[in-house]
C-alpha positions as CSV (number, residue, x, y, z in Angstrom):
1,M,21.7,61.9,33.5
2,F,24.8,63.0,31.7
3,V,28.2,62.1,33.2
4,L,31.4,63.9,32.7
5,I,34.5,62.3,31.5
6,Y,38.0,63.0,32.2
7,I,40.8,61.4,30.0
8,L,44.2,61.9,31.3
9,L,46.9,61.0,28.7
10,F,50.6,61.3,29.5
11,Q,53.0,60.7,26.5
12,T,56.3,59.1,26.5
13,A,59.2,60.3,24.5
14,D,58.4,57.6,21.8
15,T,57.7,59.0,18.4
16,M,54.5,58.8,16.7
17,M,53.3,59.7,13.1
18,F,51.8,63.2,12.9
19,R,48.9,63.7,10.3
20,T,47.2,66.9,10.7
21,S,46.1,68.5,7.4
22,L,43.4,65.9,6.5
23,L,42.2,65.7,10.0
24,L,41.6,69.3,10.1
25,L,39.3,69.1,7.2
26,A,37.6,66.1,8.7
27,F,36.9,68.1,11.9
28,M,35.5,70.9,9.7
29,A,33.0,68.4,8.1
30,A,32.2,66.7,11.4
31,A,31.1,70.0,12.8
32,T,28.3,70.4,10.4
33,S,27.0,66.8,10.7
34,I,24.5,65.4,13.3
35,A,26.5,63.3,15.9
36,S,25.8,59.7,16.1
37,T,23.8,58.6,19.3
38,D,26.6,56.9,20.9
39,R,29.0,59.9,20.8
40,Q,29.7,62.0,23.8
41,T,32.1,64.7,25.0
42,Y,35.3,63.9,26.9
43,V,37.9,65.9,28.5
44,V,41.3,64.6,27.9
45,H,44.2,65.7,30.1
46,M,47.7,65.6,29.0
47,D,51.3,65.6,30.4
48,K,52.3,69.3,30.2
49,T,55.9,68.5,30.0
50,R,55.4,66.1,27.0
51,I,53.1,69.0,25.2
52,T,55.7,71.5,25.7
53,S,58.5,69.5,24.1
54,L,56.5,68.8,21.3
55,D,55.7,72.5,20.5
56,G,59.1,73.0,19.0
57,I,58.2,70.2,16.6
58,L,54.8,71.0,15.4
59,G,54.7,74.7,16.2
60,D,51.9,74.7,18.6
61,S,50.0,72.1,20.8
62,R,46.9,72.0,18.8
63,K,48.4,70.2,16.0
64,W,49.5,67.6,18.5
65,Y,45.9,67.2,19.6
66,E,44.8,66.9,16.2
67,A,47.2,64.2,15.4
68,V,46.0,62.3,18.6
69,M,42.5,62.5,17.2
70,D,43.6,61.2,13.9
71,S,45.5,58.5,15.6
72,I,42.4,57.3,17.6
73,N,40.3,57.4,14.5
74,E,42.8,55.2,12.8
75,L,42.9,52.8,15.6
76,S,39.2,52.6,16.1
77,I,38.8,51.9,12.2
78,Q,41.5,49.0,12.5
79,G,39.6,47.5,15.5
80,G,37.2,45.8,13.0
81,G,33.4,45.7,13.2
82,E,31.1,48.5,11.9
83,E,33.0,51.4,10.4
84,E,32.8,54.8,12.1
85,T,30.5,57.3,10.5
86,S,32.0,60.4,12.2
87,P,35.6,61.3,13.0
88,P,36.4,62.6,16.4
89,E,35.5,66.2,16.9
90,L,38.0,68.5,18.5
91,L,36.0,71.1,20.9
92,Y,38.6,72.9,23.0
93,T,42.4,72.8,23.7
94,Y,43.5,73.5,27.2
95,E,47.0,75.0,27.9
96,T,47.1,77.2,31.1
97,A,44.9,76.0,34.0
98,I,45.0,72.5,32.7
99,T,46.7,70.8,29.8
100,G,44.6,68.8,27.4
101,F,41.6,69.0,25.2
102,A,37.8,68.3,24.9
103,A,36.5,66.1,22.1
104,R,33.3,64.2,20.8
105,L,34.1,60.7,20.6
106,S,32.3,57.5,19.9
107,I,32.6,54.6,22.2
108,K,34.9,52.8,19.8
109,Q,37.1,55.9,19.6
110,L,37.1,56.1,23.4
111,Q,38.4,52.6,23.6
112,A,41.1,53.3,21.1
113,L,42.6,55.6,23.7
114,N,43.5,52.7,25.6
115,K,46.2,52.1,23.0
116,V,47.7,55.5,23.2
117,E,50.6,55.3,25.7
118,G,50.0,57.1,28.8
119,F,46.3,56.8,28.9
120,L,45.0,57.0,32.6
121,S,41.1,56.9,32.9
122,A,37.9,58.4,31.3
123,V,35.1,60.0,32.9
124,P,31.8,61.6,30.9
125,D,30.9,65.6,30.5
126,E,28.0,66.6,32.8
127,L,26.0,69.7,33.1
128,L,26.5,71.6,36.6
129,G,24.1,73.8,38.1
130,L,24.2,77.6,38.9
131,H,24.3,77.5,42.6
132,T,24.0,95.1,46.6
133,T,23.0,98.1,48.4
134,R,23.4,97.0,51.9
135,S,26.3,94.5,51.6
136,P,29.3,96.8,52.0
137,Q,27.9,98.6,54.9
138,F,27.1,95.2,56.7
139,L,30.6,94.2,55.8
140,G,32.0,97.3,57.4
141,L,33.5,98.9,54.2
142,H,33.2,102.8,54.0
143,T,34.2,105.2,51.3
144,G,37.4,106.9,51.6
145,R,38.5,104.5,54.6
146,G,40.4,101.3,55.0
147,L,40.3,99.0,52.1
148,W,38.1,101.4,50.2
149,N,40.8,104.4,50.4
150,A,41.5,106.0,47.0
151,H,45.1,104.5,46.9
152,N,43.9,100.9,47.2
153,L,41.1,101.3,44.9
154,A,43.5,102.9,42.2
155,T,45.4,99.5,41.7
156,D,44.4,97.4,38.8
157,V,42.8,94.2,39.9
158,I,41.1,91.9,37.1
159,I,38.2,89.8,38.3
160,G,37.1,86.8,35.9
161,I,33.4,85.9,36.3
162,V,32.7,82.3,34.8
163,D,28.8,82.4,34.7
164,T,25.8,83.2,32.3
165,G,27.4,86.1,30.7
166,I,27.0,90.0,31.2
167,W,24.6,92.8,30.0
168,P,27.4,95.2,28.8
169,E,25.2,98.3,28.5
170,H,24.2,98.2,32.1
171,V,25.3,101.4,34.2
172,S,27.2,99.0,36.5
173,F,29.7,98.3,33.8
174,Q,30.3,101.9,32.4
175,D,33.9,103.0,32.2
176,R,33.5,106.8,33.0
177,G,36.7,108.1,34.6
178,M,38.8,104.8,34.4
179,S,42.3,104.5,33.3
180,P,43.4,102.7,30.4
181,V,43.3,98.9,30.2
182,P,46.4,97.6,31.7
183,S,49.0,96.5,29.5
184,Q,49.5,93.0,31.0
185,W,46.0,92.2,29.9
186,K,45.9,89.4,27.2
187,G,42.1,88.9,26.8
188,A,39.7,89.7,24.0
189,C,36.3,90.9,23.4
190,E,34.7,88.2,21.3
191,E,32.0,89.2,18.8
192,G,28.8,87.0,18.6
193,T,25.0,87.2,18.8
194,K,24.3,91.0,19.6
195,F,27.6,91.6,21.0
196,T,30.5,93.4,19.2
197,H,33.9,94.8,20.2
198,S,32.4,97.9,21.3
199,N,30.5,96.5,23.9
200,C,33.7,96.2,25.9
201,N,35.5,99.2,27.5
202,K,37.8,100.1,30.3
203,K,35.5,98.5,32.8
204,L,34.4,95.2,30.9
205,I,37.8,94.5,29.5
206,G,37.1,91.0,28.3
207,A,34.1,89.0,27.4
208,R,34.3,85.4,25.8
209,V,31.7,82.7,25.1
210,F,32.0,78.9,25.4
211,F,29.1,76.7,24.2
212,K,30.5,73.6,22.4
213,G,30.3,71.3,25.3
214,Y,26.6,72.4,26.2
215,E,25.4,71.9,22.6
216,A,26.8,68.7,22.3
217,I,24.8,67.7,25.2
218,R,21.6,69.6,24.8
219,G,21.7,70.4,21.3
220,R,22.0,73.7,19.2
221,I,21.1,76.9,21.1
222,N,18.0,78.7,20.1
223,E,19.4,82.2,19.5
224,L,16.0,83.6,19.6
225,V,16.0,82.9,23.3
226,D,19.7,82.9,24.2
227,F,22.8,84.3,22.6
228,K,25.9,82.6,21.2
229,S,28.0,85.5,22.6
230,A,28.9,86.8,26.2
231,R,25.5,88.6,26.3
232,D,23.4,87.4,29.4
233,S,20.0,86.1,28.7
234,L,19.4,85.1,32.3
235,G,20.6,87.6,34.5
236,H,22.6,85.4,36.8
237,G,26.1,86.4,35.5
238,T,25.2,90.3,35.2
239,H,24.2,89.9,39.0
240,T,27.3,88.1,40.1
241,A,29.7,90.3,38.3
242,S,27.9,93.6,39.6
243,T,28.2,92.1,43.1
244,A,32.0,91.5,42.9
245,A,33.1,94.8,41.0
246,G,30.0,96.8,39.8
247,N,30.1,100.6,39.8
248,V,28.9,102.9,42.4
249,I,25.1,103.6,41.5
250,P,23.1,105.9,43.7
251,G,19.4,105.2,44.1
252,A,19.4,101.6,43.1
253,S,16.4,99.5,44.3
254,L,13.8,97.0,43.1
255,F,10.4,98.7,43.0
256,G,11.6,101.1,45.6
257,R,12.8,98.4,48.0
258,G,16.4,98.2,49.5
259,K,17.0,101.7,47.9
260,G,20.5,103.0,48.2
261,F,24.0,103.0,46.6
262,A,24.7,99.9,44.7
263,R,28.5,99.0,44.3
264,G,30.5,95.9,43.9
265,M,32.8,94.9,46.7
266,R,35.8,96.0,44.7
267,Y,33.9,98.4,42.5
268,T,37.0,99.9,40.6
269,S,38.1,96.4,39.4
270,R,38.1,95.4,35.8
271,I,35.6,92.5,34.9
272,A,36.1,89.9,32.4
273,A,33.2,87.7,31.6
274,Y,33.3,84.2,30.5
275,K,30.0,82.7,29.5
276,A,29.8,79.1,30.1
277,C,26.3,78.7,31.6
278,Y,22.9,78.4,30.0
279,A,19.2,78.0,30.8
280,G,20.0,74.1,30.8
281,G,23.2,74.3,33.0
282,C,26.9,74.7,32.7
283,A,29.0,71.8,30.7
284,N,32.1,70.8,32.4
285,S,34.1,71.1,29.2
286,D,33.0,74.5,28.5
287,I,33.8,75.6,32.4
288,L,37.3,74.3,31.9
289,A,37.9,76.1,28.6
290,A,36.6,79.3,30.4
291,I,38.9,78.7,33.5
292,D,41.9,78.0,31.2
293,Q,41.2,81.0,28.9
294,A,40.8,83.2,32.0
295,V,44.2,82.4,33.5
296,S,45.9,82.8,30.1
297,D,44.2,86.3,29.6
298,G,45.5,87.5,33.1
299,V,42.9,87.6,35.5
300,D,43.9,88.0,39.2
301,V,40.5,86.6,40.8
302,L,38.3,83.9,39.4
303,S,34.7,83.8,40.6
304,L,32.5,80.6,40.0
305,S,28.9,80.4,41.2
306,V,28.4,77.0,39.9
307,G,29.0,73.2,41.0
308,G,27.9,69.8,41.1
309,D,28.1,67.0,43.4
310,S,31.0,66.5,45.6
311,K,33.6,63.9,44.1
312,P,37.4,63.0,44.4
313,Y,39.6,65.9,43.5
314,H,41.2,63.8,40.6
315,I,37.9,63.5,38.7
316,D,36.5,66.8,39.8
317,S,36.8,69.2,36.7
318,I,36.6,72.5,38.8
319,A,38.9,71.3,41.4
320,I,41.6,70.5,38.6
321,A,41.1,73.6,36.8
322,S,41.2,75.6,39.9
323,F,44.4,73.9,41.1
324,G,46.2,75.0,37.8
325,A,44.6,78.7,38.3
326,V,46.1,78.7,42.0
327,Q,49.5,77.5,40.6
328,N,49.4,80.7,38.5
329,G,48.8,82.9,41.5
330,V,45.0,83.3,40.7
331,F,42.5,83.4,43.7
332,V,39.6,81.1,43.1
333,S,36.3,81.5,44.9
334,C,33.5,79.0,44.4
335,S,29.8,78.9,45.8
336,A,29.4,76.1,48.4
337,G,26.0,75.0,47.0
338,N,22.3,75.3,47.7
339,S,21.5,71.7,48.9
340,G,21.4,72.6,52.6
341,P,20.4,72.1,55.5
342,S,21.5,68.3,55.1
343,S,24.9,67.4,56.1
344,S,27.9,66.7,53.6
345,T,26.1,68.5,50.8
346,V,28.9,71.0,50.4
347,A,30.4,71.2,46.8
348,N,33.7,72.8,45.5
349,S,35.5,71.4,48.5
350,A,39.1,71.3,47.3
351,P,41.5,72.9,50.1
352,W,42.9,75.3,47.2
353,I,39.5,76.7,46.5
354,M,37.8,79.3,48.7
355,T,34.2,77.7,49.5
356,V,31.6,80.1,50.4
357,A,28.4,79.7,52.4
358,A,25.5,82.0,52.4
359,S,24.0,84.0,55.3
360,S,21.6,86.8,55.7
361,L,22.1,90.7,56.0
362,D,20.4,92.8,58.7
363,R,18.0,94.1,55.9
364,S,14.5,92.7,55.5
365,F,11.5,93.3,53.4
366,P,8.7,92.9,56.0
367,T,5.3,91.7,54.8
368,I,2.3,90.7,57.4
369,V,-0.4,88.4,56.9
370,K,-3.5,88.9,59.2
371,L,-5.8,85.8,59.7
372,G,-9.6,86.4,60.3
373,N,-9.2,85.1,63.8
374,G,-6.8,88.1,64.6
375,E,-3.6,86.2,64.4
376,T,-0.8,88.0,62.5
377,F,2.4,86.5,61.1
378,H,5.5,88.4,59.7
379,G,7.1,87.3,56.5
380,A,8.8,88.6,53.5
381,S,8.0,89.6,49.9
382,L,9.1,91.9,47.2
383,Y,5.7,92.4,45.6
384,S,5.3,96.0,44.5
385,G,1.5,96.6,44.6
386,K,-1.1,97.2,47.1
387,A,-2.2,95.2,50.1
388,T,-5.1,92.7,49.6
389,K,-8.3,92.9,51.3
390,Q,-9.6,90.3,53.8
391,L,-10.2,87.3,51.4
392,L,-11.1,83.6,51.5
393,L,-8.2,81.1,51.9
394,A,-7.8,78.0,49.7
395,Y,-5.8,75.1,50.4
396,G,-5.3,71.3,49.7
397,E,-8.7,69.9,48.6
398,T,-10.3,73.2,48.7
399,A,-8.0,74.5,46.0
400,G,-7.7,71.8,43.5
401,R,-6.6,68.1,42.8
402,V,-3.5,65.9,43.9
403,G,-0.3,68.0,44.1
404,V,-2.2,71.2,44.6
405,N,-0.5,71.8,48.1
406,Y,2.7,72.8,46.1
407,C,0.7,74.7,43.4
408,I,2.2,72.6,40.5
409,G,1.0,73.4,37.1
410,G,-2.4,72.0,36.3
411,T,-3.5,71.4,39.8
412,L,-5.2,74.5,40.9
413,S,-9.0,74.6,40.0
414,P,-9.9,78.1,38.9
415,N,-13.6,77.5,40.2
416,L,-12.0,77.0,43.7
417,V,-9.5,79.6,43.8
418,K,-10.7,82.6,41.9
419,G,-10.5,85.7,44.0
420,K,-8.9,83.7,47.0
421,I,-5.6,83.8,48.6
422,V,-4.1,80.3,48.0
423,V,-1.8,78.5,50.4
424,C,1.2,76.8,48.8
425,K,4.0,74.8,50.2
426,R,7.6,75.3,49.1
427,G,9.2,72.5,47.0
428,V,9.0,70.6,43.6
429,N,8.7,73.9,41.5
430,S,10.2,77.4,42.0
431,R,8.7,79.8,44.5
432,V,7.8,82.5,41.7
433,V,6.3,79.9,39.5
434,K,3.8,78.8,42.2
435,G,2.7,82.5,42.2
436,E,2.3,82.5,38.4
437,Q,0.3,79.2,38.6
438,V,-1.9,81.0,41.2
439,K,-2.5,84.0,39.3
440,M,-3.2,82.0,35.9
441,A,-5.9,80.0,37.9
442,G,-7.7,83.3,39.1
443,G,-6.4,83.3,42.5
444,A,-6.0,87.0,44.1
445,G,-2.8,86.3,46.3
446,M,-0.6,83.5,47.8
447,I,0.8,82.6,51.0
448,L,4.1,80.5,50.7
449,L,4.8,78.2,53.4
450,N,8.4,76.8,54.5
451,T,8.8,73.3,55.2
452,E,10.7,71.9,58.2
453,A,13.8,72.0,56.1
454,Q,13.6,75.6,55.2
455,G,12.8,76.3,58.9
456,E,12.3,80.3,59.5
457,E,14.5,81.4,56.5
458,L,12.6,84.2,54.8
459,V,13.6,84.5,50.9
460,A,11.8,87.5,49.4
461,D,10.7,87.4,45.7
462,P,9.1,89.9,43.4
463,H,6.0,87.9,42.8
464,V,3.5,88.6,40.0
465,L,0.8,88.8,42.5
466,P,0.4,89.7,46.2
467,A,2.4,87.0,48.0
468,I,4.2,86.5,51.3
469,S,6.9,83.8,52.3
470,L,6.5,82.5,55.8
471,G,8.5,80.3,58.1
472,A,7.6,76.8,59.0
473,S,6.2,77.5,62.4
474,A,3.6,80.1,60.9
475,G,2.7,77.6,58.3
476,K,1.5,75.2,60.8
477,S,-0.7,77.7,62.4
478,I,-2.0,78.8,59.3
479,I,-2.8,75.1,58.3
480,N,-4.4,74.6,61.5
481,Y,-6.5,77.6,61.1
482,I,-7.6,76.6,57.6
483,N,-8.8,73.3,58.9
484,S,-10.9,74.8,61.7
485,G,-13.4,76.2,59.1
486,N,-14.2,79.2,56.9
487,S,-10.8,81.0,56.9
488,T,-9.7,84.4,55.7
489,A,-6.6,86.4,55.4
490,S,-5.2,89.6,54.0
491,I,-1.6,90.5,53.3
492,V,0.2,93.9,54.0
493,F,3.5,95.0,52.4
494,R,5.8,97.3,54.6
495,G,8.7,98.2,52.3
496,T,12.2,97.8,53.7
497,A,13.5,97.4,57.4
498,Y,17.1,97.3,58.8
499,G,18.5,96.2,62.0
500,N,17.6,92.6,62.0
501,P,19.7,90.0,63.8
502,A,22.4,89.1,61.4
503,P,24.0,87.2,60.0
504,V,22.0,84.1,60.2
505,M,23.0,81.1,58.1
506,A,20.6,80.4,55.3
507,A,18.9,77.0,55.4
508,F,19.6,76.4,51.6
509,S,23.3,76.8,52.3
510,S,25.1,73.6,51.7
511,R,26.8,71.9,54.8
512,G,30.0,70.1,55.8
513,P,31.7,67.7,56.3
514,A,32.8,67.3,52.8
515,S,32.0,63.8,51.6
516,D,35.3,63.9,49.7
517,G,38.2,65.3,51.7
518,P,36.7,65.6,55.2
519,Y,40.2,66.4,56.5
520,V,39.5,70.2,56.1
521,I,36.5,72.0,57.4
522,K,34.3,73.2,54.5
523,P,32.8,75.6,53.7
524,D,35.6,78.0,54.6
525,V,33.6,81.1,55.2
526,T,30.1,82.8,55.0
527,A,29.2,85.9,53.3
528,P,25.9,87.7,52.4
529,G,23.7,85.6,50.2
530,V,20.3,86.3,51.2
531,N,18.0,88.8,49.5
532,I,21.0,90.5,47.6
533,L,20.2,93.4,45.3
534,A,22.5,93.7,42.2
535,A,22.5,94.5,38.5
536,W,19.8,93.0,36.1
537,P,19.4,92.8,32.3
538,P,16.3,95.0,31.5
539,T,15.2,92.4,28.9
540,V,14.8,89.9,31.6
541,S,11.8,90.1,34.0
542,P,12.5,90.1,37.8
543,T,11.2,86.7,38.0
544,G,12.5,85.3,35.0
545,L,9.1,84.2,34.1
546,K,7.9,84.6,30.3
547,S,4.4,85.8,31.5
548,D,6.1,88.7,33.7
549,N,6.4,91.9,31.3
550,R,8.1,94.1,34.0
551,S,11.6,95.4,33.3
552,V,14.1,96.5,36.0
553,L,17.6,97.4,36.3
554,F,18.4,95.7,39.6
555,D,16.9,92.4,40.9
556,V,17.1,90.7,44.4
557,L,18.3,87.2,44.4
558,S,19.3,84.6,46.9
559,G,21.9,81.8,47.0
560,T,25.6,80.8,47.6
561,S,25.7,82.1,44.0
562,M,25.3,85.5,45.5
563,S,27.8,85.0,48.5
564,C,30.7,83.9,46.2
565,P,31.0,87.1,44.2
566,H,31.1,89.0,47.6
567,V,34.3,87.1,48.6
568,S,35.6,87.3,45.0
569,G,35.4,91.1,45.3
570,L,36.9,91.0,48.8
571,A,39.8,89.0,47.7
572,A,40.5,91.6,45.0
573,L,40.5,94.3,47.6
574,L,43.2,92.2,49.7
575,K,45.2,91.8,46.5
576,S,45.5,95.6,46.0
577,V,46.9,95.9,49.6
578,H,49.2,92.8,49.6
579,K,50.2,92.4,46.1
580,D,52.8,89.6,46.9
581,W,50.4,87.5,49.0
582,S,49.6,84.2,47.5
583,P,46.1,82.9,47.0
584,A,46.5,80.6,50.1
585,A,47.8,83.8,52.2
586,I,44.6,85.8,51.1
587,K,42.4,82.9,52.0
588,S,43.9,82.6,55.3
589,A,43.4,86.2,56.1
590,L,39.7,85.8,55.3
591,M,39.5,82.9,57.3
592,T,41.4,83.7,60.6
593,T,39.8,87.1,60.9
594,A,36.1,86.0,60.4
595,Y,33.7,86.2,63.2
596,T,31.1,84.0,64.8
597,L,28.8,86.5,66.8
598,D,26.0,88.4,65.2
599,N,25.3,92.0,65.3
600,K,23.6,91.6,68.6
601,G,26.5,89.8,70.2
602,S,25.1,86.3,70.1
603,P,26.4,83.2,68.5
604,I,25.5,83.1,64.6
605,S,22.2,81.1,64.5
606,D,21.0,79.0,61.7
607,F,17.7,79.0,59.9
608,G,18.3,75.3,59.0
609,S,18.4,74.0,62.5
610,G,15.4,75.9,64.2
611,G,17.5,78.9,64.9
612,S,19.8,77.3,67.2
613,S,23.6,78.2,67.0
614,A,25.4,77.5,63.7
615,T,28.5,75.3,63.6
616,P,31.7,75.5,61.4
617,F,30.1,72.8,59.0
618,A,27.7,75.7,58.3
619,Y,29.8,78.7,58.1
620,G,33.4,77.6,58.2
621,S,35.6,79.8,59.9
622,G,32.7,82.3,60.3
623,H,31.5,85.6,58.5
624,V,34.0,87.4,56.4
625,D,35.3,90.7,57.9
626,P,37.3,92.5,55.2
627,E,38.8,95.4,57.2
628,K,40.2,92.8,59.7
629,A,41.5,90.6,57.0
630,S,43.5,93.2,55.5
631,N,45.7,93.2,58.6
632,P,45.5,89.7,60.0
633,G,48.7,89.4,62.1
634,L,49.6,86.0,61.0
635,I,48.9,83.8,57.8
636,Y,48.8,80.0,56.9
637,D,50.6,79.9,53.7
638,I,50.4,76.7,51.4
639,T,52.6,76.0,48.4
640,T,51.9,73.6,45.4
641,E,54.2,71.0,47.0
642,D,52.1,71.1,50.2
643,Y,48.8,70.6,48.4
644,L,50.6,67.6,46.5
645,N,51.9,66.2,49.7
646,Y,48.4,66.5,50.9
647,L,47.2,64.2,48.0
648,C,49.9,61.8,48.9
649,S,48.5,61.6,52.4
650,L,45.0,60.7,51.0
651,N,46.7,57.7,49.4
652,Y,46.3,59.2,45.9
653,N,48.4,57.1,43.5
654,S,50.8,58.8,40.9
655,S,48.3,58.8,38.1
656,Q,45.5,60.4,40.3
657,I,48.0,63.1,41.5
658,A,49.2,63.8,37.8
659,R,45.5,64.4,37.0
660,V,45.5,67.3,39.4
661,S,49.1,68.5,39.1
662,R,49.2,68.3,35.2
663,R,52.7,66.8,35.6
664,I,54.0,63.3,36.1
665,S,57.4,64.5,37.7
666,F,56.2,64.9,41.2
667,T,56.4,61.8,43.3
668,C,55.2,61.2,46.9
669,P,58.0,61.2,49.8
670,N,59.3,57.8,50.6
671,D,58.3,58.2,54.3
672,T,54.6,58.3,53.6
673,V,53.9,56.6,56.9
674,H,54.4,60.1,58.7
675,L,52.2,61.9,56.0
676,Q,48.7,62.8,57.3
677,P,45.9,64.9,55.9
678,G,45.9,66.9,59.0
679,D,49.1,68.3,58.5
680,L,48.2,70.5,55.5
681,N,48.9,74.0,56.6
682,Y,45.2,75.0,56.7
683,P,43.8,77.8,58.8
684,S,41.2,75.3,60.4
685,F,41.4,71.8,62.0
686,A,39.3,68.8,61.1
687,V,39.9,65.9,63.4
688,L,38.4,62.5,62.6
689,F,38.1,60.0,65.4
690,N,36.9,56.4,65.7
691,G,33.7,56.4,67.9
692,N,34.1,52.9,68.8
693,A,37.9,53.1,70.1
694,Q,39.0,53.3,73.6
695,K,41.5,56.0,72.9
696,N,41.8,58.6,70.1
697,R,44.8,60.6,69.4
698,A,45.9,63.1,66.6
699,T,48.7,65.5,66.4
700,Y,48.9,68.1,63.5
701,K,51.6,70.4,62.4
702,R,51.2,74.1,61.5
703,S,53.5,77.0,60.3
704,V,52.5,80.6,60.6
705,T,54.0,83.6,59.0
706,N,54.2,87.0,60.7
707,V,52.9,90.0,58.7
708,G,51.8,92.1,61.8
709,Y,54.2,93.9,63.9
710,P,58.0,92.8,63.5
711,T,58.4,92.0,67.2
712,T,55.4,90.4,68.9
713,T,54.3,87.6,70.9
714,Y,51.4,85.3,70.6
715,V,49.8,83.0,73.2
716,A,47.5,80.2,72.3
717,Q,43.8,80.1,73.8
718,V,41.9,77.1,73.2
719,Q,38.3,76.4,73.4
720,E,38.1,72.6,73.6
721,P,35.5,70.5,71.8
722,E,33.4,68.5,74.0
723,G,35.0,65.2,75.1
724,V,38.3,66.2,73.5
725,S,41.4,67.7,75.2
726,V,43.7,70.0,73.1
727,M,47.5,70.8,73.7
728,V,49.4,73.3,71.9
729,K,53.3,73.1,71.7
730,P,54.7,75.7,72.1
731,N,51.8,77.7,73.4
732,V,53.8,80.9,72.9
733,L,55.1,82.2,69.5
734,K,57.7,85.0,69.9
735,F,58.3,86.8,66.5
736,K,61.4,89.0,65.9
737,E,60.8,90.3,62.4
738,L,58.3,90.5,59.7
739,N,57.7,87.3,57.4
740,Q,59.3,85.2,60.0
741,K,57.8,81.8,60.1
742,L,57.3,79.7,63.2
743,S,55.8,76.2,63.8
744,Y,53.8,74.5,66.4
745,K,52.0,71.3,66.9
746,V,48.4,70.7,68.2
747,S,47.5,67.4,69.9
748,F,44.0,66.4,70.3
749,V,43.1,63.5,72.6
750,A,39.6,61.8,73.4
751,S,38.3,58.9,75.2
752,R,35.5,56.7,74.1
753,K,32.7,58.8,72.7
754,T,30.3,58.8,75.5
755,S,29.9,62.4,76.7
756,T,28.2,63.9,73.4
757,S,25.3,62.6,71.6
758,S,26.2,64.3,68.4
759,S,28.5,62.9,65.6
760,W,30.5,66.2,65.9
761,S,32.0,68.5,68.6
762,F,33.5,71.9,67.9
763,G,36.0,74.3,69.4
764,S,38.7,76.7,68.3
765,L,42.4,77.6,68.7
766,V,43.1,81.4,68.8
767,W,46.6,82.9,68.7
768,V,46.2,86.2,70.8
769,S,48.6,89.2,70.8
770,R,48.1,92.8,72.1
771,K,46.5,93.7,68.8
772,Y,45.6,90.6,66.9
773,R,43.3,87.5,67.3
774,V,44.2,84.6,64.7
775,R,41.2,82.2,65.1
776,S,41.1,78.8,63.7
777,P,37.9,76.7,64.2
778,I,38.2,72.9,65.4
779,A,35.6,70.2,64.2
780,V,36.0,66.8,65.6
781,T,33.9,64.2,63.8
782,W,33.2,60.7,65.5
783,Q,33.1,58.1,62.7
């Protein structure tokens, strides 16, 4: 497995010799050579103040980076031993969201960095994974009203999408009727494989590609399969871009399913596409380059449906680059991950990132399986053909050899499954690949069964043969029926249905508490991420399988990759209304107005916990409600200094803080004894208690800003977590003017943990006025 390395260098004012011209020639030669087996890509972080001071000497920072490369090459040669065959290879320079560069280095060259004054640490490059016709109505957005009124939509907001690229010719990205590109835009439309300047327009105003890190790990990109340009060969980036900001398209559907108006959440926004992801994943160094360039280009919102394992912020590339973006006023939205329902799986958990979970819409694609004994079970499918006849079922040893329960390639026996409906369990390989394997073996249909982990979650897929997805409980009944003897079934497809209880948390959606930084509740919110219809490249089949020759303009996908761009688009809407709000203020508005009851008035349930009520570790503050977020009453704002003090409270040392902040001038307050993570002015409360202590007590500070009525009074209402008493002082806040800030403290007191069998208990604090309800969830963790 590949690992990412961050090398953070902070230079002193001491002079060093700069030799650049010969080094540049060496780089050009190295770029065409095959790297030695011990060379890897490293990301080097530099002190921004040092680089800025050198710009005047050398003309630009790249020359300084080249000189550093030259120096470590010289140092590695002077170290003795076998001579280096390849000089360091400079891949990227970073100047905006982060400060530094990415380079391919040998082990000796990496070791030579220890002799460069200011060197802090090194961590290797890794590949991260990629984590709508109904969504706007479900979110309460209506044409001509509220956030979608003409005035708000006329404001220029630019959304940057870091993903697999974009299909520029898609109708969702046409620019008919749009005004000229805003003058403040500094981006570009980079040419490359099957992509020219003419592919950009007044809607798609920028397109760039980043692949040097990916190629350094996986080898050269096969341009017969993928594109060395912003053109999308996978579909993921096209889907997410249109979800955030795609045009209004009437009659959009997938094989007639989910038919309606497709439109992005902020459908008049400009789009800038930054391709940094490929079939084999996304290299951290490429993602950093994409974020850095996007901020420099002038995006207002960044959407990243990508992530890896949770790690401390000072070695988390997305956390570091996002911090730089937020410092520049850019709102950053990231997917929470698809590793649920296990706890502590949430990714992208830095407090300056909006971390988005996934939940269902009220729309479904009902499909029915009828067994030979008369039993019927309801599931989901996007198969576009006719119903099957009553056919024999094949499962386990009646279908093939070891591994056949999961329908893995080579396990199905054509002699056993031909003309039958094959039963497959989820897991190991993808859902659509299972259907492909069944079809290749001669099967006539497939019943796909959830495991206990997926519960009753129903994810619809456009299978290549008649197929249905069923929940875990139906799966048990079907297997029992098969074991009873000669079993048959038929599958019937019912189209599209609306009005289901929703939202329901997706079982796949990653959960809190965050393994790193459990002092804030993560994820932050949930948004639609199950069975989402959005734009798709016509050259990519709806299943993504090479054997599938169908072509569509819209496809249905599920994942936190789909929920993330919903929130990115909503943030762009709020930025239209509140141009002076910080990223933290927009985030606060979306969190404190989120709801926790479904469309039937019941608590939001969770497919990952057998349908029981979901908790803040599944949905954060709740499901986003954009219209309420546009007028939240109060906001919890957070400054850069606040975030850095939070890192101080986590006992980060000066070098670790410098890696995040890109500067060494910040020092933690002398009185660190009174710094505590819970004092970060976050719109939620995460409380950590010792489960073995006789008494537990914590007091947190908060400050709220009045953005509602100039003169108004709020009263605190508390729903106490089990086993914990909560006291708010003062419990009444009286505002006399707009933008006035008032502070309060919340004390949490608990006895020894005896009253609850769970490791967590939950509650809420709501500030209530005549018009507003400003809600913050409370999560108490018993360690």
